[in-house]
N, C-alpha and C positions, 0 to 999 in steps of 0.2 A: 504493500500500500504506500509505496514511496511517492506515487503520483499525487497523493493527497498533500504531501509535504511540499511538492513542487508547485502547488497551486491548482492542480487539475486543469491545466491549460489545454493539453491535448485531448480534446473531447473524443476523438477517434479512439484513443487508447482507453479512455474511461468507458466508452461504449463497449469496446472489446472485452474489458474486464467484467463489465456488468453482464454482457452476453454470456461470458464464460461462467459467471456465477449463476446464470439462469434468471436474472432479474428482468431482462428485456426479452 
């Protein structure tokens, strides 16, 4: 969850992580 510390700017990365988590 380092992307959270980075400010979650890369929405694509966040979406990928959420998809992997099964959220989306």
